[in-house]
C-alpha positions as CSV (number, residue, x, y, z in Angstrom):
1,M,37.4,-79.5,-1.2
2,N,34.1,-81.4,-1.3
3,N,35.7,-84.6,0.0
4,R,37.3,-82.7,2.9
5,I,33.9,-81.2,3.9
6,K,32.3,-84.6,3.6
7,N,34.9,-86.1,5.9
8,I,34.5,-83.3,8.5
9,L,30.7,-83.8,8.5
10,H,31.0,-87.6,9.0
11,K,33.7,-87.4,11.7
12,G,31.9,-84.6,13.6
13,N,28.5,-86.3,13.5
14,A,29.7,-89.7,14.6
15,E,28.5,-91.0,17.9
16,N,32.1,-91.3,19.2
17,A,33.2,-87.9,17.9
18,G,35.6,-86.0,20.1
19,S,35.2,-82.3,20.9
20,K,37.8,-81.3,18.4
21,D,36.0,-83.1,15.5
22,R,32.6,-81.7,16.6
23,Q,34.0,-78.1,16.8
24,E,35.6,-78.5,13.4
25,M,32.2,-79.6,12.0
26,L,30.3,-76.8,13.5
27,S,32.9,-74.2,12.4
28,L,31.8,-74.9,8.8
29,F,28.6,-73.0,9.5
30,H,30.5,-69.9,10.4
31,Q,32.4,-69.7,7.0
32,P,30.2,-68.0,4.3
33,E,32.7,-68.9,1.6
34,K,32.0,-72.6,2.2
35,E,28.2,-72.2,2.3
36,Y,27.5,-73.6,-1.2
37,E,30.0,-76.4,-1.0
38,L,28.5,-77.3,2.4
39,K,24.9,-77.2,1.0
40,G,26.0,-79.4,-1.9
41,E,27.5,-82.0,0.3
42,L,24.4,-82.1,2.5
43,V,22.1,-82.4,-0.6
44,K,24.1,-85.5,-1.6
45,E,23.5,-87.0,1.8
46,L,19.8,-86.2,1.4
47,D,19.6,-88.0,-1.9
48,E,20.5,-91.2,-0.1
49,W,17.5,-91.0,2.2
50,A,14.8,-93.7,1.4
51,V,11.9,-91.4,2.2
52,S,9.0,-89.9,0.3
53,E,9.1,-86.3,-0.9
54,D,6.1,-85.4,1.3
55,S,8.0,-86.4,4.4
56,L,10.9,-83.9,3.9
57,P,10.9,-80.6,5.7
58,N,11.5,-77.3,3.9
59,L,15.3,-77.6,4.3
60,Q,16.1,-74.3,2.5
61,K,14.0,-72.2,4.9
62,M,15.3,-74.1,7.9
63,F,18.9,-73.7,6.8
64,T,18.5,-70.0,6.1
65,R,16.8,-69.4,9.5
66,L,19.4,-71.3,11.4
67,W,22.3,-69.7,9.5
68,N,21.0,-66.2,10.4
69,T,20.7,-67.2,14.0
70,I,24.3,-68.4,14.0
71,E,25.6,-65.1,12.5
72,K,23.9,-63.1,15.3
73,R,25.7,-65.0,18.0
74,E,28.7,-62.8,18.4
75,K,26.6,-59.6,18.7
76,W,25.2,-60.5,22.1
77,K,27.0,-60.2,25.4
78,T,24.3,-60.3,28.1
79,L,23.0,-63.1,30.1
80,K,20.2,-63.7,27.6
81,T,23.0,-64.1,25.0
82,R,24.4,-67.0,26.9
83,Y,21.0,-68.7,26.7
84,L,20.8,-68.0,23.0
85,N,24.3,-69.2,22.3
86,V,23.3,-72.6,23.7
87,A,20.4,-72.7,21.3
88,V,22.6,-71.6,18.4
89,R,25.2,-74.4,19.0
90,V,22.4,-77.0,19.2
91,A,20.8,-75.5,16.0
92,A,24.1,-76.0,14.0
93,A,24.3,-79.6,15.1
94,L,20.6,-80.1,14.2
95,V,21.1,-79.1,10.6
96,V,23.7,-81.8,10.1
97,G,21.5,-84.3,12.0
98,L,18.5,-83.6,9.8
99,F,20.4,-84.4,6.6
100,L,22.0,-87.5,8.1
101,G,18.6,-89.0,9.1
102,I,18.6,-88.0,12.8
103,Y,15.4,-86.4,14.2
104,V,15.6,-82.9,15.8
105,T,13.7,-84.0,18.8
106,S,16.0,-86.8,19.6
107,L,19.0,-84.5,19.6
108,V,17.3,-82.0,21.9
109,N,16.3,-84.7,24.4
110,K,20.0,-85.8,24.6
111,Q,21.3,-82.3,25.4
112,E,23.1,-82.1,28.7
113,P,21.8,-79.5,31.2
114,V,23.7,-76.2,31.0
115,F,24.1,-74.3,34.3
116,Y,25.2,-70.7,35.1
117,T,26.8,-69.9,38.4
118,A,26.6,-66.5,40.2
119,H,28.6,-65.6,43.3
120,S,28.4,-62.7,45.6
121,P,31.8,-62.2,47.4
122,M,32.1,-61.2,51.1
123,G,31.2,-57.6,51.7
124,S,28.8,-57.2,48.8
125,V,25.1,-57.9,47.8
126,S,24.4,-58.7,44.1
127,E,21.2,-58.5,42.1
128,W,20.6,-61.1,39.3
129,N,17.8,-61.4,36.7
130,L,17.0,-64.9,35.3
131,P,15.7,-65.5,31.8
132,D,12.2,-66.3,33.1
133,G,11.9,-62.9,34.8
134,T,12.9,-64.0,38.3
135,V,14.8,-61.4,40.3
136,I,17.4,-62.6,42.9
137,F,19.3,-60.7,45.5
138,L,22.3,-62.7,46.6
139,N,23.8,-61.9,50.0
140,S,27.5,-61.7,50.6
141,G,29.4,-65.1,50.7
142,S,26.6,-66.7,48.7
143,E,26.4,-68.7,45.5
144,I,23.6,-69.8,43.1
145,K,23.7,-72.2,40.2
146,Y,20.7,-72.3,37.8
147,S,19.8,-74.0,34.6
148,V,19.5,-72.1,31.3
149,N,17.9,-74.9,29.2
150,S,14.8,-74.6,27.1
151,K,11.6,-73.0,28.2
152,K,10.0,-76.4,28.7
153,A,12.7,-77.5,31.2
154,P,12.0,-77.2,35.0
155,R,13.1,-74.0,36.6
156,E,15.5,-74.7,39.4
157,V,18.2,-73.0,41.4
158,F,20.9,-74.5,43.7
159,L,21.7,-72.1,46.6
160,T,24.5,-72.0,49.1
161,G,24.2,-69.0,51.4
162,E,21.3,-66.5,51.4
163,A,19.1,-65.1,48.7
164,W,15.9,-63.2,48.3
165,F,13.6,-64.2,45.4
166,Q,10.9,-62.6,43.4
167,V,9.9,-65.4,41.1
168,G,8.2,-64.9,37.8
169,K,4.8,-66.6,37.7
170,D,4.5,-69.8,35.6
171,K,2.0,-72.4,37.0
172,K,3.1,-75.0,34.4
173,R,6.8,-74.7,35.4
174,P,7.2,-74.5,39.2
175,F,10.4,-72.8,40.5
176,V,12.5,-74.9,42.9
177,V,15.3,-73.7,45.2
178,H,17.6,-76.5,46.3
179,T,19.5,-76.1,49.5
180,P,21.7,-78.6,51.5
181,F,18.8,-78.9,54.0
182,F,15.5,-78.8,52.0
183,D,13.9,-77.8,48.7
184,V,11.6,-74.8,48.3
185,Q,9.0,-75.0,45.5
186,V,6.9,-72.0,44.3
187,T,5.0,-70.9,41.2
188,G,5.3,-67.1,41.7
189,T,6.1,-65.5,45.0
190,R,8.5,-63.4,47.1
191,F,10.5,-65.1,49.8
192,N,13.9,-65.3,51.5
193,V,16.1,-68.4,51.9
194,K,19.1,-68.6,54.2
195,A,21.2,-71.7,54.1
196,Y,24.8,-71.2,54.9
197,K,26.5,-74.6,55.3
198,E,28.8,-73.3,58.1
199,E,25.7,-72.4,60.2
200,N,24.2,-75.9,59.9
201,R,20.8,-74.2,59.9
202,A,18.4,-73.1,57.2
203,T,15.3,-70.8,57.2
204,T,12.7,-69.8,54.6
205,T,10.7,-66.6,55.2
206,L,7.7,-66.0,53.0
207,E,6.6,-62.4,52.1
208,E,4.0,-63.1,49.5
209,G,2.4,-66.0,47.7
210,E,2.9,-69.6,48.8
211,V,5.8,-72.0,49.1
212,I,6.1,-75.8,49.7
213,I,9.1,-77.0,51.7
214,R,10.2,-80.6,50.9
215,S,13.0,-82.9,51.7
216,E,13.4,-86.6,50.9
217,K,16.0,-86.9,53.7
218,N,13.6,-85.7,56.4
219,P,10.4,-87.7,57.1
220,E,8.7,-84.6,58.4
221,L,9.2,-82.8,55.1
222,A,8.6,-85.8,52.8
223,E,5.0,-84.8,52.0
224,G,5.8,-81.1,52.0
225,I,4.9,-78.3,54.3
226,V,3.0,-75.3,52.9
227,L,4.0,-71.8,54.2
228,K,1.7,-68.8,54.2
229,P,2.8,-65.1,54.0
230,G,4.4,-63.9,57.2
231,Q,5.5,-67.4,58.2
232,Q,9.1,-68.7,58.6
233,L,10.3,-72.3,58.6
234,A,13.6,-73.0,60.4
235,L,15.5,-76.3,60.4
236,A,18.7,-77.2,62.1
237,G,21.0,-79.6,60.2
238,D,20.7,-82.3,62.9
239,A,17.0,-81.8,63.7
240,K,14.1,-83.7,62.4
241,N,11.2,-81.4,63.3
242,P,11.2,-78.0,61.6
243,E,10.1,-74.9,63.5
244,I,7.3,-72.7,62.0
245,Q,6.5,-69.3,63.4
246,E,4.8,-66.0,62.5
247,V,7.5,-63.3,62.0
248,N,7.9,-59.7,60.8
249,T,9.4,-60.6,57.4
250,R,11.1,-57.2,57.1
251,W,13.5,-58.2,59.8
252,F,14.8,-61.0,57.7
253,T,14.8,-59.4,54.2
254,A,16.1,-55.9,55.0
255,W,19.6,-56.9,54.1
256,K,18.8,-56.6,50.4
257,D,18.2,-52.9,50.9
258,N,21.5,-52.5,52.8
259,K,19.8,-52.5,56.2
260,L,20.5,-54.4,59.4
261,I,17.5,-54.9,61.7
262,L,18.6,-56.4,65.0
263,V,16.0,-57.7,67.4
264,N,17.4,-59.0,70.7
265,M,20.3,-60.5,68.6
266,P,23.2,-62.0,70.5
267,L,26.6,-60.3,69.7
268,K,27.8,-63.8,68.7
269,E,25.3,-63.8,65.7
270,L,25.9,-60.2,64.9
271,I,29.6,-60.7,64.5
272,V,28.9,-63.3,61.9
273,L,26.6,-60.9,60.0
274,L,29.2,-58.1,60.2
275,E,32.0,-60.4,58.9
276,R,29.9,-61.2,55.8
277,K,28.6,-57.7,55.2
278,Y,31.9,-55.9,55.5
279,G,34.3,-58.7,54.5
280,V,36.3,-58.5,57.8
281,E,37.3,-60.8,60.6
282,F,36.7,-60.3,64.3
283,V,38.8,-61.6,67.1
284,V,36.9,-61.8,70.5
285,K,39.3,-61.4,73.4
286,D,36.6,-61.8,76.1
287,E,34.0,-64.4,75.2
288,T,31.5,-63.1,77.9
289,V,30.5,-60.3,75.5
290,L,29.2,-62.9,73.0
291,N,26.0,-63.2,75.2
292,Y,25.3,-59.5,75.0
293,H,22.1,-58.7,73.0
294,C,21.4,-55.9,70.7
295,D,18.3,-54.1,69.4
296,A,19.1,-51.7,66.6
297,T,18.5,-50.6,63.0
298,F,21.4,-49.7,60.8
299,H,21.2,-48.4,57.2
300,G,24.3,-47.5,55.2
301,E,26.7,-46.9,58.1
302,T,30.4,-47.7,57.6
303,L,31.9,-50.5,59.8
304,I,33.6,-48.0,62.1
305,E,30.4,-45.9,62.4
306,L,28.5,-49.1,63.3
307,L,31.0,-50.2,65.8
308,D,31.0,-46.8,67.5
309,I,27.2,-47.0,67.9
310,L,27.5,-50.5,69.3
311,K,30.2,-49.3,71.7
312,G,27.8,-46.7,73.0
313,M,25.0,-49.3,73.4
314,I,26.6,-52.2,75.1
315,A,29.7,-52.6,77.3
316,I,32.2,-53.5,74.6
317,D,35.3,-51.9,73.1
318,Y,37.2,-52.5,69.9
319,K,40.4,-51.8,68.1
320,I,41.9,-52.5,64.7
321,V,44.9,-54.8,64.8
322,G,46.4,-55.5,61.3
323,Q,43.6,-56.9,59.2
324,N,41.4,-57.9,62.2
325,I,39.1,-56.2,64.6
326,E,39.5,-57.1,68.2
327,I,36.5,-57.0,70.5
328,T,36.9,-56.7,74.3
329,S,34.7,-56.1,77.2
330,D,34.4,-52.5,78.6
331,K,34.3,-53.3,82.3
332,T,33.9,-49.7,83.2
333,R,30.3,-49.8,82.0
334,K,27.3,-52.1,82.5
335,K,26.0,-53.9,79.4
336,G,22.7,-53.0,78.0
337,G,20.9,-50.4,75.9
338,T,19.1,-50.4,72.6
339,M,19.3,-48.4,69.3
340,K,16.1,-48.0,67.2
């Protein structure tokens, strides 16, 4: 049995070891009945080290601590568990590495980044809490990917779609939101980023704190532009110069509270919002209605309730045909009207 364990350790710790060999090696640490044989084999490896006694770590304490951590792995099911599981798997490999003459720090530095992906499907808004305390509301049809590496690694998120962030403060580790258009860097703040690829336009709206907008692809953003609370930066995909203006931030962040605040919004843009919010598809039979504008505030209405309100505000009509909603012009009335 000792020879078999020795072979598993050598094969699993080899530089060219395959995933099967490495998994078999790590599985030894999950079998209590093999604990003493495993320790014995590792001690033999330790005897071959040409080092002084003073240079050796307290291996018994280290082994016991790591073993207890491994045993706890299956008891966790939350997002934090996913983070701990990564550390546990690395810890198991480190034990073998220590006895074979490989430094712990070198193994940690070689660890590949680990990412977690969250998706909010059409017709829904999701809330996520990151390990560093950051809170994220993810709008419908959006996706984020973020790293769950060690506490010393940079904090970064890759966003496609729209998200509202309340970032946990950490001046030593800035938080960066990557989008297809630009990057947003913060140290602790509340802000909204909208960057749907199909819209070919991105905006960042700052509620609180300070953000820096950067992009290596855009000369105007290469040095970074600092936003103050109440400001919004917008950039079209084919434009070089970003637009910065003072805004009422509530108009652009109310979606996370299941609200729609429309301020002189063209029906063309509103239809896109409604398709995402309710997970439906509109078919416009008369394109002249797309230029109609709306002023309204909606909160918790069903789609039919909302359409009935719009029908009373502007000169449109609608009907449900199969899985689609057809929009037509109501020529019996003049367009116009608001709903506050």
